[in-house]
N, C-alpha and C positions, 0 to 999 in steps of 0.2 A: 559705766561703773565697773563692769566685770562680774565674774562669778563670786558670790559671797557665801553661799551655802552649798555644800556638796555632800549629800547623804546617800550613800550606796550601801547602807547597812542591810544585813540579811538578804543579800543578793546572790549568794553562792559564787562570788568572784574567786578566782584561783590565780595565783601567780604573784608577780611583783607589782609594787606601786610604780606606775610609769614616771620616768624622770621629767617628762613634759609638764607634769603638774607643778613643778617648781616655778613656773611662770605665773601661777595664780596667786600673786602677792597680795591681792585685796581680799582674799578669802577670810571669812570670820569663823566659819564652822566647817570642819572636815570630819565626817563620821564614816569610818570604814569598819564599824563593829560587825562581828559575827560573819566573817567570810573565811576564805582559806588563803589569806595573803601571807607571804613568808619573806625571809631574808632579814637583814638588819633594818632598824628604823633608818630611813634615808637621811643623810646629813643635810641635804638641801632643804629639808623641812624648816630649818632654821631661817631660811629666807622669807618664809611666809609671815612677815612681820606684823600683820594685823590679826593673826589667828587668835581667837578667844577660846574656842573649844576644839580639842583634838581627841577624838575617840577612836582608838585602835584595838579595843578589847576583843577577845575571842578570835584570835587569828593564830598564826604560827611565827610571829616575829621573835627573833632571838638576838642575843648579844647585849651589849650595854646601851644605855640611853646616850645618844651622841651629845657631846658638849655643845654642838651647834644649836641645839634646842634652847640653850641659854639666851640666844638672840630673841626668843619669844617672851622673855621674862616680863616685859612691860605690858604686853597685851594678853597673854594666856591666863585664863581663869579656871579652866577645867581640863585635866589631862587624865585619860583613862587608858592604861596599858595592861589592865588585868587579863588573866587567862591567856598569857603568852609565855614565851620562854626567855624573858628578859633577865639579864644577869647584872651583877654589880650594884653599886650604890647610886642613889639619886645624885646627879651633879650638884655640887655645892651652891651653884647660882640660884637654885630653887629654894634653898633653906630659909632665906630671909623674905621670901615672897609670901606675905600674909594673906593675900587674896586668892591664892591658888589652891584648888582642891585637886589632890592627886590620888589616883587609885592604881596600885600596881600589885599584882599577885602573880606568883610564879606557879605555873601549871605543874612543874616538876616537884614541888614541895607541898607538904601538908599544912604549912603555915602561911600566913599572909605577911609580907614584908611591911607594907604600909597601906593603909586605907583610912585616911584621916585628913583633916585640915592641918596644915603644917604649923607647928609652934616651936619645935626644937630640933635637935639633931636626930637624923634618921640614917642608919647605916644598913649594910647588907646583913 
């Protein structure tokens, strides 16, 4: 069946997410919470078509949320990008997804962009 749960939260990991993980297409849960991972959110994560939970909070990811994550729209139920340096707006493909809980907070600001179940327009 392959790896379906990968939880390396709170492990003091440092660096980039290895691109070899893009082959884990059967994964249901990926939890990278509370490490020291950085760079942009990898575009190849959009290939993880069965992913239901993606937790990348409390790291040093920066830049926009890649449009490739829209490929997860049919499976993804929970996305946590809080406490990173994410910029820009949520891709529009997520706006109509009524079963998705999204948490995104910008470390650089004193306000929260969004932390709610989505029911309407959300901008930056």
